[in-house]
C-alpha positions as CSV (number, residue, x, y, z in Angstrom):
1,X,3.2,29.1,9.7
2,X,-0.6,28.8,8.6
3,X,-2.0,25.3,7.4
4,X,-1.6,26.9,3.4
5,X,1.5,27.6,4.2
6,X,2.5,24.4,6.0
7,X,1.1,22.0,2.9
8,X,1.2,24.4,0.1
9,X,4.4,25.2,0.6
10,X,7.4,25.6,-2.4
11,X,10.7,23.7,-2.9
12,X,13.7,25.8,-0.9
13,X,15.9,24.2,-4.0
14,X,18.0,26.8,-5.2
15,X,20.3,24.8,-6.7
16,X,20.0,22.4,-10.2
17,X,21.8,20.0,-8.0
18,X,20.2,17.1,-5.9
19,X,21.7,13.9,-4.9
20,X,18.3,12.2,-4.4
21,X,14.8,12.8,-6.2
22,X,12.2,11.0,-4.8
23,X,9.3,10.9,-8.0
24,X,5.7,10.9,-5.8
25,X,4.7,12.3,-2.2
26,X,2.0,9.5,-1.7
27,X,2.7,6.4,0.8
28,X,5.6,4.8,-0.4
29,X,7.7,8.6,-1.4
30,X,7.0,10.0,1.3
31,X,7.8,6.9,3.8
32,X,11.1,6.6,1.7
33,X,12.2,10.5,2.1
34,X,11.6,9.7,5.8
35,X,14.2,6.5,6.3
36,X,16.2,8.3,3.7
37,X,16.8,11.3,5.6
38,X,17.1,9.1,8.9
39,X,19.9,6.8,7.3
40,X,22.0,9.4,5.0
41,X,24.3,11.8,5.9
42,X,23.1,15.7,6.3
43,X,25.3,16.5,4.0
44,X,23.1,14.0,1.0
45,X,20.3,16.4,0.0
46,X,16.6,14.8,-1.2
47,X,14.1,16.2,-2.6
48,X,10.7,14.7,-3.0
49,X,8.2,15.7,-6.1
50,X,4.9,15.5,-6.0
51,X,2.2,16.8,-8.9
52,X,-0.5,17.3,-7.0
53,X,-1.5,20.3,-5.0
54,X,-2.7,20.0,-1.6
55,X,-5.8,21.4,-1.1
56,X,-6.9,24.2,1.8
57,X,-10.4,22.5,2.0
58,X,-9.6,18.7,2.0
59,X,-7.6,16.9,5.3
60,X,-4.2,17.9,6.0
61,X,-2.4,15.8,3.6
62,X,-4.8,14.5,1.8
63,X,-3.8,13.3,-1.9
64,X,-4.8,10.9,-4.4
65,X,-3.7,8.1,-2.7
66,X,-4.6,9.3,0.6
67,X,-8.4,8.7,-0.3
68,X,-10.9,7.3,1.1
69,X,-10.1,4.1,1.9
70,X,-8.6,2.9,4.2
71,X,-5.0,0.3,4.4
72,X,-4.4,-2.3,6.4
73,X,-1.1,-2.1,8.0
74,X,0.7,-5.6,9.1
75,X,2.4,-6.0,12.2
76,X,5.7,-5.5,10.4
77,X,4.4,-2.2,9.3
78,X,3.9,-0.9,12.5
79,X,7.5,-2.0,13.4
80,X,9.1,0.0,10.3
81,X,6.9,3.1,11.1
82,X,8.4,3.0,14.9
83,X,11.3,2.8,13.3
84,X,10.9,6.0,11.5
85,X,9.2,7.6,14.4
86,X,5.8,7.8,13.3
87,X,3.9,5.0,14.9
88,X,2.8,7.1,17.8
89,X,1.0,9.5,15.5
90,X,-0.8,7.4,13.2
91,X,-1.5,4.7,16.3
92,X,-3.7,7.6,17.8
93,X,-6.6,6.9,14.8
94,X,-5.9,3.7,13.6
95,X,-8.0,0.4,14.5
96,X,-5.9,-2.8,16.2
97,X,-7.1,-6.1,14.5
98,X,-7.2,-8.9,17.6
99,X,-8.9,-11.8,15.7
100,X,-9.1,-12.6,11.6
101,X,-12.5,-14.5,10.9
102,X,-12.1,-16.3,7.7
103,X,-14.7,-17.8,5.7
104,X,-16.4,-19.8,2.4
105,X,-19.5,-18.3,1.5
106,X,-21.5,-21.7,1.0
107,X,-19.7,-24.1,2.8
108,X,-18.5,-25.0,6.4
109,X,-14.5,-24.3,6.6
110,X,-14.3,-21.7,8.9
111,X,-10.6,-20.6,10.1
112,X,-10.1,-17.4,13.0
113,X,-6.5,-16.0,13.9
114,X,-6.6,-14.5,17.3
115,X,-3.2,-12.0,18.0
116,X,-2.7,-13.4,21.8
117,X,-2.6,-16.9,19.9
118,X,0.5,-16.3,18.1
119,X,2.3,-13.9,21.2
120,X,1.6,-9.9,19.0
121,X,-0.3,-7.9,20.3
122,X,-2.0,-7.0,17.0
123,X,-2.3,-8.9,13.8
124,X,-2.4,-5.9,12.0
125,X,-4.1,-2.3,11.8
126,X,-5.9,-0.6,9.7
127,X,-5.9,3.5,9.1
128,X,-7.4,5.8,7.3
129,X,-5.6,6.6,4.3
130,X,-6.4,10.5,5.0
131,X,-5.5,10.2,8.1
132,X,-1.8,8.3,7.0
133,X,-1.0,10.9,4.4
134,X,-1.6,13.6,7.3
135,X,1.0,12.0,9.4
136,X,3.6,11.0,6.7
137,X,3.7,14.5,4.7
138,X,3.5,16.4,7.8
139,X,7.2,14.1,9.0
140,X,8.4,15.1,5.2
141,X,7.5,18.4,5.9
142,X,9.4,18.7,9.2
143,X,12.3,16.9,8.8
144,X,15.4,19.5,7.9
145,X,17.1,18.5,4.8
146,X,14.1,17.0,2.5
147,X,13.1,20.1,-0.3
148,X,9.3,19.3,-0.7
149,X,8.3,20.6,-4.7
150,X,4.6,20.6,-4.4
151,X,2.7,21.1,-6.2
152,X,5.0,19.6,-9.3
153,X,5.3,17.9,-12.7
154,X,7.8,15.8,-13.9
155,X,8.4,16.4,-17.7
156,X,11.0,14.4,-18.9
157,X,13.7,11.8,-17.5
158,X,16.6,12.1,-19.4
159,X,19.6,9.4,-17.8
160,X,23.1,10.6,-17.9
161,X,25.8,8.7,-17.4
162,X,26.6,9.8,-13.9
163,X,23.1,10.4,-12.8
164,X,19.4,11.7,-14.7
165,X,17.9,15.0,-15.5
166,X,14.8,15.8,-14.5
167,X,12.9,18.6,-16.5
168,X,10.1,20.5,-14.2
169,X,6.4,21.7,-15.4
170,X,8.5,24.8,-13.5
171,X,10.9,25.5,-17.0
172,X,13.4,24.3,-14.2
173,X,15.7,20.8,-14.5
174,X,17.6,19.2,-11.8
175,X,20.3,16.7,-11.7
176,X,20.4,14.2,-9.8
177,X,22.4,10.9,-8.7
178,X,19.6,9.0,-7.9
179,X,16.0,8.9,-9.8
180,X,12.9,7.1,-7.2
181,X,9.8,6.7,-8.8
182,X,7.5,6.5,-6.6
183,X,4.3,7.8,-8.8
184,X,2.0,4.8,-8.6
185,X,0.7,2.1,-10.7
186,X,-0.5,4.3,-13.1
187,X,3.4,5.8,-14.0
188,X,3.9,7.4,-17.3
189,X,7.7,7.8,-16.3
190,X,8.1,4.3,-16.5
191,X,7.0,4.2,-19.8
192,X,8.3,6.6,-21.1
193,X,11.8,4.9,-20.1
194,X,10.6,1.7,-22.1
195,X,10.7,-0.2,-19.1
196,X,7.8,-3.1,-19.2
197,X,5.0,-3.9,-17.2
198,X,3.6,-7.4,-17.0
199,X,-0.6,-7.4,-16.0
200,X,-2.1,-10.7,-15.9
201,X,-5.6,-9.7,-15.4
202,X,-8.2,-10.9,-12.6
203,X,-11.4,-10.3,-14.4
204,X,-12.1,-8.3,-11.4
205,X,-13.5,-5.0,-9.9
206,X,-13.2,-4.2,-6.5
207,X,-15.9,-1.9,-4.7
208,X,-14.4,0.3,-2.2
209,X,-16.4,2.0,0.5
210,X,-17.3,2.3,4.1
211,X,-19.9,0.4,6.0
212,X,-22.0,0.9,9.3
213,X,-23.4,-2.3,10.5
214,X,-26.0,-2.7,13.8
215,X,-22.8,-4.7,15.8
216,X,-19.7,-3.4,17.1
217,X,-17.1,-5.1,14.9
218,X,-14.9,-5.7,18.3
219,X,-11.7,-5.6,16.4
220,X,-12.4,-8.5,14.1
221,X,-11.8,-8.2,10.4
222,X,-13.0,-10.8,8.2
223,X,-11.9,-12.3,5.2
224,X,-14.8,-13.7,3.1
225,X,-14.8,-15.8,-0.1
226,X,-17.7,-16.1,-2.3
227,X,-17.8,-17.4,-5.7
228,X,-18.0,-14.2,-7.6
229,X,-14.7,-13.3,-5.7
230,X,-13.0,-12.6,-2.4
231,X,-14.3,-9.7,-0.1
232,X,-12.4,-8.3,2.9
233,X,-14.5,-6.0,5.8
234,X,-11.9,-4.5,7.8
235,X,-12.4,-2.8,11.5
236,X,-12.1,1.3,11.6
237,X,-11.3,3.3,14.4
238,X,-15.2,5.3,14.7
239,X,-17.2,1.4,14.9
240,X,-17.6,1.4,11.2
241,X,-15.8,-1.3,8.4
242,X,-14.2,-0.4,5.6
243,X,-15.4,-3.3,2.7
244,X,-13.3,-4.2,-0.6
245,X,-15.9,-6.0,-2.0
246,X,-14.5,-7.8,-5.5
247,X,-16.7,-8.9,-8.0
248,X,-16.9,-9.0,-12.2
249,X,-17.0,-6.1,-13.9
250,X,-20.6,-6.2,-14.9
251,X,-21.9,-6.8,-12.0
252,X,-20.1,-4.1,-9.8
253,X,-21.6,-1.1,-12.7
254,X,-24.6,-3.1,-11.7
255,X,-24.1,-2.5,-8.0
256,X,-22.7,1.0,-8.0
257,X,-26.0,1.6,-9.2
258,X,-27.5,0.4,-7.4
259,X,-30.1,2.7,-4.4
260,X,-28.2,2.6,-0.7
261,X,-30.8,-0.1,0.6
262,X,-30.8,-1.9,-2.4
263,X,-26.9,-2.2,-2.6
264,X,-26.8,-3.1,1.3
265,X,-29.3,-6.1,0.9
266,X,-26.9,-7.6,-1.6
267,X,-24.2,-7.3,0.3
268,X,-26.2,-8.8,3.3
269,X,-26.7,-11.9,1.2
270,X,-22.9,-12.6,0.1
271,X,-21.6,-11.6,4.1
272,X,-24.2,-12.9,6.2
273,X,-25.5,-11.5,9.7
274,X,-21.7,-11.7,11.6
275,X,-22.3,-8.0,12.3
276,X,-26.2,-8.2,12.3
277,X,-27.8,-6.2,10.1
278,X,-26.0,-3.4,7.5
279,X,-27.5,0.3,8.4
280,X,-25.6,2.6,6.3
281,X,-23.4,2.8,3.4
282,X,-20.8,5.5,2.4
283,X,-19.7,7.3,-1.0
284,X,-18.7,4.0,-2.9
285,X,-15.6,4.1,-5.6
286,X,-14.9,1.0,-8.3
287,X,-11.1,0.1,-9.8
288,X,-10.1,-2.6,-11.9
289,X,-7.9,-5.3,-10.7
290,X,-4.8,-7.1,-12.2
291,X,-1.0,-7.7,-10.9
292,X,1.5,-6.2,-12.1
293,X,5.0,-6.5,-12.0
294,X,7.9,-4.2,-13.7
295,X,10.4,-6.1,-15.5
296,X,13.1,-3.7,-14.0
297,X,13.3,-2.3,-11.0
298,X,16.9,-0.3,-11.4
299,X,19.4,1.1,-13.6
300,X,21.9,3.2,-12.8
301,X,20.4,5.6,-11.6
302,X,17.0,4.6,-11.6
303,X,14.8,2.6,-8.4
304,X,11.4,1.8,-9.4
305,X,9.2,1.6,-5.9
306,X,5.7,0.5,-4.4
307,X,2.8,0.0,-7.3
308,X,5.2,1.7,-10.0
309,X,7.1,-1.9,-9.2
310,X,4.6,-4.1,-8.2
311,X,0.8,-3.7,-7.6
312,X,-1.3,-7.0,-6.4
313,X,-4.6,-7.6,-5.7
314,X,-5.9,-5.5,-2.2
315,X,-8.1,-8.5,-0.7
316,X,-4.7,-9.8,0.8
317,X,-3.7,-6.6,2.4
318,X,0.3,-7.1,1.2
319,X,-0.1,-4.5,-1.3
320,X,1.6,-1.5,0.3
321,X,2.9,-3.5,3.4
322,X,5.3,-5.2,0.4
323,X,6.1,-2.2,-0.9
324,X,6.6,-0.3,2.9
325,X,9.4,-3.4,3.0
326,X,11.1,-2.4,0.1
327,X,11.1,1.0,0.7
328,X,13.1,-0.1,4.4
329,X,15.8,-2.1,2.3
330,X,16.2,0.5,0.0
331,X,16.9,3.2,2.8
332,X,19.1,1.0,4.5
333,X,21.2,-0.1,1.1
334,X,21.6,3.3,0.4
335,X,22.0,4.8,3.7
336,X,25.1,2.2,4.4
337,X,26.3,3.7,1.1
338,X,26.6,6.6,1.5
339,X,28.4,7.3,4.9
340,X,30.6,5.4,3.1
341,X,30.6,7.9,0.4
342,X,30.0,5.5,-2.2
343,X,28.3,6.6,-5.4
344,X,23.9,6.1,-4.2
345,X,23.1,5.2,-8.4
346,X,25.6,2.6,-9.4
347,X,24.3,-0.5,-10.4
348,X,26.3,-3.0,-8.8
349,X,24.9,-0.5,-5.6
350,X,21.2,-1.0,-6.7
351,X,20.9,-4.7,-8.3
352,X,22.1,-5.8,-4.1
353,X,18.3,-3.7,-3.3
354,X,16.7,-6.2,-5.6
355,X,18.6,-9.1,-5.2
356,X,17.7,-8.7,-1.0
357,X,13.9,-7.9,-2.1
358,X,13.9,-11.0,-4.7
359,X,12.8,-14.0,-1.8
360,X,10.3,-11.3,-0.1
361,X,8.5,-10.0,-3.4
362,X,8.3,-13.9,-4.9
363,X,6.8,-15.1,-1.9
364,X,4.5,-12.6,-1.0
365,X,3.5,-12.1,-4.7
366,X,2.3,-15.6,-5.4
367,X,1.1,-15.5,-1.9
368,X,-1.1,-13.1,-2.6
369,X,-1.4,-14.5,-6.4
370,X,-2.8,-18.1,-5.2
371,X,-5.0,-17.1,-2.3
372,X,-6.7,-15.2,-5.1
373,X,-7.1,-17.2,-7.3
374,X,-8.0,-20.6,-5.3
375,X,-11.1,-18.2,-3.8
376,X,-12.3,-16.6,-6.7
377,X,-13.1,-20.0,-8.7
378,X,-16.4,-21.4,-8.2
379,X,-14.6,-25.1,-10.0
380,X,-16.3,-28.2,-7.7
381,X,-13.1,-29.8,-6.7
382,X,-11.3,-26.2,-5.9
383,X,-14.4,-25.3,-3.1
384,X,-14.2,-28.6,-1.8
385,X,-9.9,-28.1,-1.8
386,X,-10.6,-24.8,0.3
387,X,-12.9,-26.0,2.5
388,X,-11.0,-29.0,3.4
389,X,-7.6,-26.4,3.5
390,X,-10.0,-23.6,5.9
391,X,-10.9,-26.5,8.5
392,X,-7.1,-27.9,8.1
393,X,-5.7,-24.4,9.1
394,X,-8.7,-24.4,11.9
395,X,-7.3,-27.6,13.5
396,X,-4.0,-27.5,13.1
397,X,-2.0,-24.5,14.9
398,X,1.6,-24.7,12.9
399,X,-0.5,-24.2,9.2
400,X,-2.0,-21.3,10.9
401,X,0.4,-20.1,12.5
402,X,2.4,-19.9,9.3
403,X,-0.6,-18.2,7.4
404,X,-0.6,-15.6,9.8
405,X,2.9,-14.9,10.2
406,X,3.2,-14.4,6.5
407,X,-0.1,-11.7,6.3
408,X,2.1,-9.8,9.2
409,X,4.9,-9.7,7.2
410,X,7.3,-11.5,9.7
411,X,7.7,-14.5,7.3
412,X,11.0,-12.6,6.1
């Protein structure tokens, strides 16, 4: 099969009924499709609906969620991808994080977290979204029993007693026992269904780009907190670093307009010279930051997943890893129900999934939000407290171990 045929394929669905419809073929939706195909009986049909065509001119698997950014995958996420049978392919272009360096600009408190100290091969892995997308989309398309509808948009969702009617822009409608919304943090379908979103603005914008330093990163990830906001510099497999730099919106607009040398000088001033002089910057992107949480994650015949369910600040690197744990739990719950012949869209079943995820979601969202709030505040009192905290973490292994296991997704 040629590349265009492989990545622009249309659906094999000839029927009007599909048991499970996943709306959104991004990293979360594709991962769930693989997990469900591994756990559900072969007789249960699955379809993935993706609105954006996969371009023949872009890397295979490229989509808006598979953009120029990189994602930090936790050790817990590596284990999930290994169970899904895709990690050996992802690992070909994944850079392990063997050391995390945490510092607070202008203060002496520094903590270093090392993989060997916590008895893991790596604290996490950094993967370009384009590569991760290629692997996941290929895995979805190669599996029998998953229909890939692309490019197809969902015009409307209509709840029924026994599921949902999914109206497509092709003029066709599908009747689904269960619909899973995994179409991102800007999901218009959640709004049309009347699902409320709680949103807290951080008053910050993230600049995301790739940086080439004079020194090799040696697989070290840097978390740097400043009076403007936190930044992360993550090691990439080619020796460059992925930058997530948060700051007030007006300041971000100014820095996006700077010529390359001036931008690198500003970054150097905020980060320091731990990696030597910054030599090159890639294309810069920006997006506003907020904490979003859906008030409903399930209804009869419906699950809200991924960024549509909860969208976190990126600097702690918890968002996708939390969503992937959600997908694993959902696949396990639905797989067990499917093997027993239970209805997949039943409210009691879906509520059991939500109940099982509450502690992890609450703990992870709270951890991410408190880290950002603590380290984005220029209060002298808080500055002293976090400096003491970093010093204490460096001295006390139990505290450092808890922090590391939380970041690795292993405190569950």
